[in-house]
N, C-alpha and C positions, 0 to 999 in steps of 0.2 A: 505493499499497501502506498502512499504516497499521495501528500500535501503536505501545499501554496501557506502560509506565514505570508500576510499584508497585514502591511503599515506602515503604507508610508503615506497618509497623512500623519501620523509621527514616524520620523524618521531612524534608527537608532545610531546612537555617534560611538565606534570603539572602538581600539588599539589591537588586538590578541583574541585570535582565536578560541584558547580557550574560557574567556569569556561572551561566546552563542555557549559553545559546545557544557558551559558551566552553567546554563540563565537556563536552555535545552533541557537541561537534563533536570533541572527541578520541577520543570512543569512537569513529563513525561515521567517522576515518581508519583508526583501529587494525582495524576494519571492513573494513576496501580505499579503500574513497574514497583522490580525493586532495584537500587542502585548499581546491585553487579548485574542487572540484564542490563545496564545501560558501559560501562567503564571498567575491561580487568580481560583479563583472556576468555575467561565464560561468559562475554558478555554477546546479547542475540547481533547479527549482524547490520548493522543499522548505516546511514550517511545523511549527511546536510553541505548544503549548498547558497551562499546567499546573495543575493543583486545588489549588485551598491557602486559606490566611486570611495577610491582613493583622495587623500585630501593631505595637501606639501605637509599636513605637520604628524602624516605618520597615522591618523587613523581613519578608521573608513566610514560618509556615509551606507549604511545600507536599510532597504526599501523593504526586501521580504526575505523572505530563508523555506528555500524547501529540504523539508524532511523525509525519511528513505527507508525503506525496513521488506522486508518479501518476509519475515519473520510475522506467521498468525499473531501473538501473544501483542506485537508493537503495533501490532495493526487496531486490537485491540484496544492497547490506551489511545494511539491517535482520535478513534471513536471519540477519549472521552477528555478528550485536551481542551485546559480551557486559555489563554492567553494573560487572564489575568497570575497565573503561575507561571510565568515564566519572565524570572525577572531571576538579576542577581547582584549583589552593590560588592564588586572584588576589593582584596587588599593591591591588587596591581591600579587601580584606578578609572577601572571601564564598570560602567554602573549602569545594565539595562533590565525595562520596563516591556512586557511586548501588549501589557495592557489595553484592551478594545480592540487588538488587527484581530482581519477575518479569516475567520479559516475556509479551502479551499480547498475540493476535490483535484490536482490537478489531472486535469484532461490529458496530457501528453504524455501518455504511456504506452507502453506497446501493443500490440492483441496478443492476444492467447493462438500459440503455437507457432511464432516468429519465430524462425531459425538462423536468422540473417540483421543486425542492426547497425543502423551509420548514428554514431553516435558524436556533441562534444560534450562539457565541458561545468557543468553551474557552478564547483569549487575544481580546480586547479588536485590535478596526481604526484601523491610520492612514488616514487621508488627504492625501496631500497636496497641495496645492496650485502650479497651474498657473505654468509657471520655463520659462523662456531658456537653451539652448546650458547649460551647465554651471555655473548660478547652485545653490547650497544650494537643498538643500530644504529646508518648510518646509511648515508642516502647519497644516489648519486647526481652529482648535477655541473653533467654532460648525458647523454644518449647518446654519444655515437661509442656505439662498437655494441652498447646495448641491447640481450636479449629480453625486447621487452616481452616474450608473451611470458615467460620464461615469471620471471621479478613481478611483471599484476596478476599473472596464475596464479602463486603459489600464495598471495593472501586468501585470496581466494576463495581457491582449497579450505587454510583450513577452516575460511570465518564458516567453513557448508559443511565442515563432516564427514567430506565426504566427495569422492571423485568427479569434473565433474570433462563431461568431454563442452569442448569452450578452447577455440582459441582469441585470443586480443588480438588485433594491428595496424597497424598505420603503415601509407602507403606512400612512397620514397616520398613522392613531390609534397604531399602534403607536409613528410617532417623537414622540408627542405625550404617550401615556405610559409605554411603555417604555424610555425614551431612554435610557444611562447613558455619564456620562463622569469620567474618571480620569484620571488627573495618573500615568507610567508613569515609575519611574526609572531610565532606560535605561543609563547607565554612568557613576563620579567622569572629571571632567576634571581637566587638567595641575596645575588650581591647587586641586582638592581637595572642588571645585566638583559637588551631582551634576548633570548633564543630566537633565531629562523633557521626554515628547512626552505632548497629550492625546491620548487615546484614546479610542475611542466604543463600544457592543453596541448594536443593537438584534437584534430578528426580520426576516429578509431572506426575497426568495426568488427559489433561486438559477432564472434559466428561458430554452432556447435546443435547441443541439443534444445529443443525451446525453454526445458526448461531452466535451464544452467542459463541459457542467451536474458533466461528474468530474471533470476537469484542475483549477476553480474548489475542485468542493471539497477538491483531493486536494494542492494548490496554496498555497491559500492568497488571501487578497482584502486590498486595501488594498496599503499601502510596508512593508519592510522587514519582510517575512511567515517570511527565515531568519533574522530578530532576537528572534522568537519572538509576534508579533502576526498578529492577524487566519486562527484557527484557526479554519475552525467544523466546528460538532456537527450532528447531526439532532436538529431540536424533536423531546422527546419529547411 
């Protein structure tokens, strides 16, 4: 399921993606989910993407959020979601309150049975580097020579809890002309400095078993999807 939270009449300004994540988690917990359903290794698959613009001071002005998950339990919570509960006042200086926002069902969902989708992204995706055991996850800041399908599919398979019949690809022309990279403010560290991650956006094709294509579309691709990365939208 996927909903659009529309607050264009009361735009929100904030710096860190973690702040919007915290506000959404607060709203979803109030709607009946547990924090373990939303954060951590055993959390449900979900993602979100925002629409807005960046300001010269490093803050973003945001007008809406797409909130998405393939989980039936998550869908039940979305049906109970109260925008008044989507709020946070963070020690990092960000304050978000979505009271008065309108909840709308997203019309741009893939029909059942579709085995191939062209997508762009409401939020850029993170591409994790290979690691051993519990090493700290690091992210590619350049996609030259990177096997995108393998890198993006690994996280999806883990979140699905099963093997996926799915390929994720972008053609050479798109990678040359349409690839965009940005440094995203994640959170403020204990030393007061901001943490950035390199994230990318480029048109892609999801191809495979229809239920797996739909899972990827609703769960998001790449790393840290629950933190607001890798939320696909249908190509217009």
